[in-house]
C-alpha positions as CSV (number, residue, x, y, z in Angstrom):
1,M,0.2,0.1,-0.3
2,V,1.0,3.8,-1.2
3,Y,0.6,6.2,1.5
4,I,-0.4,9.9,-0.7
5,F,0.3,13.0,1.1
6,V,-1.0,16.2,0.1
7,C,1.3,19.2,1.2
8,I,0.5,23.0,0.8
9,D,2.6,25.4,0.7
10,F,0.5,28.5,2.5
11,D,2.4,31.6,2.0
12,R,1.9,34.8,0.0
13,D,1.5,34.8,-3.8
14,Y,4.2,33.7,-5.1
15,A,7.0,34.6,-2.7
16,L,9.9,36.4,-4.4
17,P,13.8,36.9,-2.6
18,I,14.6,40.1,-3.0
19,K,18.2,41.5,-2.4
20,N,19.5,42.9,1.5
21,S,16.1,42.3,2.9
22,K,15.0,39.1,5.2
23,H,11.4,39.0,3.8
24,A,10.2,38.4,0.5
25,I,7.8,40.1,-1.3
26,S,5.0,38.7,-3.5
27,Y,5.2,38.6,-7.0
28,P,2.3,40.9,-8.5
29,L,4.0,43.7,-6.2
30,K,7.5,43.8,-7.3
31,E,6.5,47.2,-9.4
32,Q,5.5,48.7,-5.9
33,P,7.6,51.4,-4.4
34,K,10.2,50.6,-2.4
35,E,9.0,51.9,1.1
36,I,6.2,48.9,0.4
37,L,8.3,46.6,-0.7
38,K,10.3,47.1,2.4
39,D,7.5,46.3,5.0
40,P,7.2,43.0,5.3
41,K,3.4,43.1,6.0
42,L,2.8,45.6,3.1
43,S,4.7,43.6,0.6
44,A,2.6,40.1,1.3
45,S,-0.2,39.9,-0.7
46,L,-3.2,36.8,-0.1
47,K,-5.0,37.4,-3.3
48,G,-4.5,34.3,-4.9
49,T,-4.9,32.4,-1.9
50,L,-8.0,34.2,-0.9
51,D,-9.6,34.1,-4.5
52,C,-9.6,29.9,-4.4
53,F,-9.7,29.5,-1.3
54,E,-13.3,28.8,-0.8
55,P,-13.3,25.8,-3.7
56,F,-9.8,24.5,-2.7
57,I,-11.2,23.9,1.3
58,N,-14.1,22.4,0.0
59,C,-12.6,19.9,-2.2
60,L,-10.3,18.9,0.4
61,T,-13.1,18.6,2.9
62,D,-15.5,17.0,0.4
63,F,-13.1,14.2,-0.4
64,N,-12.2,14.0,3.6
65,L,-8.8,14.4,2.6
66,P,-5.8,14.7,5.4
67,S,-3.5,17.3,4.0
68,T,-0.7,18.8,5.7
69,F,-0.6,22.8,5.6
70,Y,3.0,24.5,5.8
71,F,2.2,27.9,6.8
72,E,4.3,31.0,6.5
73,A,3.3,32.5,9.7
74,R,3.2,36.1,8.4
75,S,0.6,34.9,5.8
76,L,-2.2,33.1,8.5
77,K,-1.6,36.2,10.4
78,L,-2.6,38.5,7.9
79,L,-5.6,35.5,7.1
80,K,-6.7,36.2,10.7
81,E,-6.8,39.8,10.4
82,T,-8.7,40.3,7.2
83,N,-10.8,37.0,6.8
84,S,-10.7,35.5,10.1
85,K,-13.6,33.2,9.3
86,Y,-11.5,30.8,7.2
87,V,-9.2,30.2,10.3
88,S,-11.7,27.7,11.9
89,L,-11.6,25.8,8.4
90,L,-7.7,25.3,8.9
91,K,-8.2,23.9,12.2
92,K,-10.3,20.7,11.2
93,Q,-9.2,18.1,12.3
94,I,-7.7,16.2,8.7
95,F,-5.9,19.2,8.8
96,E,-2.1,19.2,9.7
97,H,0.2,22.3,10.7
98,G,3.7,22.6,9.9
99,V,5.8,25.9,10.2
100,H,6.8,27.5,6.0
101,G,9.0,30.6,7.8
102,F,7.5,33.1,9.0
103,D,8.0,36.1,6.0
104,H,9.3,33.3,3.5
105,E,12.9,33.9,4.6
106,D,15.8,32.6,2.6
107,L,17.8,31.0,5.4
108,T,20.6,30.2,3.6
109,G,20.8,34.1,2.2
110,E,21.9,32.4,-1.7
111,E,19.5,35.0,-3.5
112,T,19.5,38.0,-0.9
113,G,22.7,37.9,-0.1
114,V,21.6,38.5,4.0
115,S,23.2,35.5,5.8
116,L,21.6,34.9,8.9
117,N,23.6,33.2,11.7
118,R,22.0,30.4,14.0
119,D,20.1,32.6,17.1
120,E,18.7,34.4,14.4
121,E,17.4,31.6,12.1
122,T,15.8,30.3,15.2
123,H,14.0,33.3,16.3
124,I,12.6,33.1,12.7
125,I,11.4,29.3,13.1
126,K,10.6,30.1,16.9
127,R,8.4,32.9,16.2
128,A,7.0,31.7,12.9
129,Q,5.8,28.1,15.6
130,A,4.6,30.0,18.0
131,E,2.2,32.2,15.9
132,I,0.9,29.4,13.6
133,E,0.5,27.3,17.2
134,S,-1.6,30.2,18.8
135,I,-3.6,31.2,15.7
136,L,-4.7,27.6,15.2
137,D,-4.5,26.1,18.7
138,T,-2.5,23.2,17.7
139,K,0.7,21.7,17.8
140,V,3.3,22.4,14.9
141,Y,4.8,18.9,13.7
142,G,6.9,19.4,10.5
143,F,8.8,22.3,8.9
144,R,9.3,23.1,5.4
145,A,12.0,25.7,4.3
146,P,11.1,28.3,2.0
147,Y,12.5,28.0,-1.2
148,M,13.2,24.2,0.1
149,K,16.4,25.4,1.4
150,N,18.3,24.4,4.7
151,T,21.4,26.0,5.9
152,A,23.7,23.6,8.5
153,N,21.7,24.8,11.3
154,T,18.4,24.4,10.3
155,F,18.0,20.4,11.4
156,D,19.9,21.0,14.6
157,I,17.4,24.0,15.4
158,L,13.9,21.7,14.5
159,N,15.1,18.9,17.2
160,E,15.8,21.9,19.9
161,L,12.0,23.2,19.2
162,N,10.9,19.8,19.2
163,I,10.1,20.0,15.5
164,R,9.1,16.1,14.4
165,Y,10.0,15.8,10.7
166,D,11.2,18.2,8.0
167,S,10.6,18.2,4.3
168,S,12.4,20.1,2.5
169,L,14.9,18.2,0.3
170,Y,14.4,16.7,-3.3
171,V,15.3,13.0,-3.6
172,E,15.1,11.5,-7.5
173,A,13.2,8.1,-7.5
174,E,11.2,6.2,-9.8
175,A,8.9,5.3,-7.2
176,A,7.5,5.9,-3.6
177,I,10.1,6.7,-1.1
178,K,10.4,6.3,2.6
179,P,11.4,8.4,5.6
180,Y,14.8,8.2,7.5
181,K,16.2,9.8,10.7
182,I,18.3,12.9,9.4
183,N,19.0,14.3,12.6
184,G,18.5,12.9,16.5
185,N,14.7,12.2,16.3
186,L,14.0,14.4,13.4
187,M,12.9,12.7,10.3
188,E,13.0,13.5,6.7
189,F,10.2,13.3,4.1
190,P,11.7,13.9,1.0
191,V,9.9,15.6,-2.0
192,I,10.2,13.0,-5.5
193,K,11.3,14.5,-8.5
194,T,11.5,11.7,-10.9
195,P,14.5,11.0,-13.2
196,K,14.7,12.7,-16.3
197,Q,15.5,9.4,-18.1
198,S,12.6,7.9,-17.0
199,I,8.7,7.6,-18.6
200,M,8.0,10.2,-15.9
201,K,10.6,12.4,-17.6
202,G,12.0,14.2,-14.6
203,M,8.6,15.5,-13.1
204,Y,8.3,17.2,-9.5
205,T,5.9,16.4,-7.5
206,Y,5.2,19.7,-7.0
207,L,1.6,20.5,-9.2
208,W,3.3,24.0,-10.4
209,P,4.4,22.8,-13.8
210,L,0.7,21.9,-14.2
211,F,-1.1,24.9,-13.3
212,E,1.4,26.9,-15.2
213,G,0.2,25.4,-18.2
214,K,3.9,23.4,-18.8
215,R,2.5,20.0,-18.2
216,K,-0.9,18.4,-19.4
217,E,-3.2,17.2,-16.8
218,E,-3.5,13.6,-18.5
219,D,0.6,13.6,-18.4
220,V,0.6,14.2,-14.8
221,I,-1.9,11.8,-13.9
222,S,-0.2,9.4,-16.0
223,N,3.1,10.3,-14.0
224,Y,1.5,9.9,-10.6
225,L,-0.3,6.7,-11.4
226,Q,3.3,5.2,-12.8
227,L,4.7,6.2,-9.7
228,V,2.3,3.9,-7.7
229,K,2.6,1.1,-10.2
230,N,6.3,1.5,-9.7
231,S,5.6,1.2,-6.1
232,Q,6.5,-2.4,-3.9
233,H,7.6,-1.2,-0.6
234,D,5.4,-1.4,2.6
235,D,5.0,1.8,4.1
236,S,6.5,3.9,1.4
237,Y,5.1,7.6,0.5
238,I,4.5,9.9,-2.6
239,S,3.8,13.6,-1.6
240,I,1.5,15.4,-4.2
241,N,2.9,19.8,-3.2
242,L,1.7,23.3,-4.3
243,H,1.1,26.4,-3.1
244,S,-2.2,27.9,-1.6
245,W,-2.6,30.8,-4.3
246,H,-1.6,28.9,-7.2
247,F,-5.0,27.8,-8.3
248,S,-5.4,31.3,-9.2
249,Y,-2.7,32.6,-10.2
250,N,-0.2,32.3,-13.1
251,I,3.2,33.3,-12.4
252,S,4.6,32.7,-16.2
253,Q,1.1,35.3,-17.9
254,G,1.5,37.4,-14.4
255,R,-1.8,37.1,-14.0
256,Y,-4.5,36.6,-11.5
257,L,-6.9,33.9,-13.0
258,S,-10.8,33.8,-13.6
259,K,-13.2,32.1,-11.4
260,M,-13.6,30.0,-14.1
261,E,-10.0,29.0,-14.6
262,I,-9.5,28.6,-11.0
263,Q,-12.9,26.0,-10.6
264,E,-10.4,24.1,-13.7
265,N,-7.5,23.9,-11.3
266,V,-9.3,22.5,-8.6
267,R,-11.3,20.0,-10.6
268,I,-8.0,19.2,-12.4
269,F,-6.8,18.5,-9.1
270,E,-10.4,16.7,-7.6
271,N,-9.5,14.3,-11.4
272,L,-5.8,13.6,-9.8
273,I,-7.0,12.7,-6.5
274,S,-10.0,10.5,-7.9
275,K,-7.8,8.8,-10.2
276,L,-5.5,7.4,-7.2
277,Q,-8.0,6.4,-5.4
278,E,-9.6,4.2,-8.1
279,T,-6.1,2.4,-8.4
280,G,-7.3,0.7,-4.9
281,K,-3.8,0.6,-4.0
282,I,-3.6,3.8,-2.1
283,T,-4.2,5.2,1.4
284,L,-4.6,9.1,2.0
285,S,-2.4,10.6,4.7
286,T,-0.1,12.8,6.2
287,P,3.4,12.4,7.8
288,K,2.1,13.3,11.0
289,K,-0.3,10.3,11.0
290,W,2.1,8.0,9.4
291,L,4.8,8.5,12.4
292,E,1.7,8.2,15.1
293,E,0.8,4.8,13.2
294,R,4.5,3.7,13.9
């Protein structure tokens, strides 16, 4: 049996790193005056997430689909301040909660030129953890690094903060994979990228190429079905990864999508889940549940 984890990076509309700044900005705001972009709050847009929030959450609820949200704490805080009714929906028992930075910081400083020492990185992750736990009345179990970039200190910090698992590394595979211990008691749940020479042609298990029109629906579904078909090991998993805003904002076209286009993207996602369920060979779960069952 193959486990399927649906993992959502809940962050600002396409987080973009900028030079000499710890916080990311929303890509659609990149032409705004510098005084706006320097403000962590003003430079974060949730329009994409809000445009698709109800149809997406309804989809997850209708499917009774266990899902993991990795929250950028700033975006969750803005959601509470502007649309508090949505926060209660994120507290449903089928949802699991993790950290995705506070302001989608580039922890490594590779893109921003702002390197963080251990104390600064600890403060960012701890602050985000506390904010998420306070808003959602929850316990944070997982972590996904912004831009999928960890530092030499990240895993030690996660252990210190009693975060149980990380999901920030890519692994090349043609079948479902298993988590493994990476640092002390910290488990790693990698994200699959298929080999370029495979029948799946280097597909990331992030759905953004699908929503950007760079991959066809039938090809993506076929690739996921192939991953399941190739999987023989017990206790192996495949994660389906996406962003909270990607149903409603297209980066390559630089535009927010219409309601009809959003509905079509949600339909594609539903179709993917349905096709996987029809195999009879998968179980929908989350990393937290996986660990608790063992």
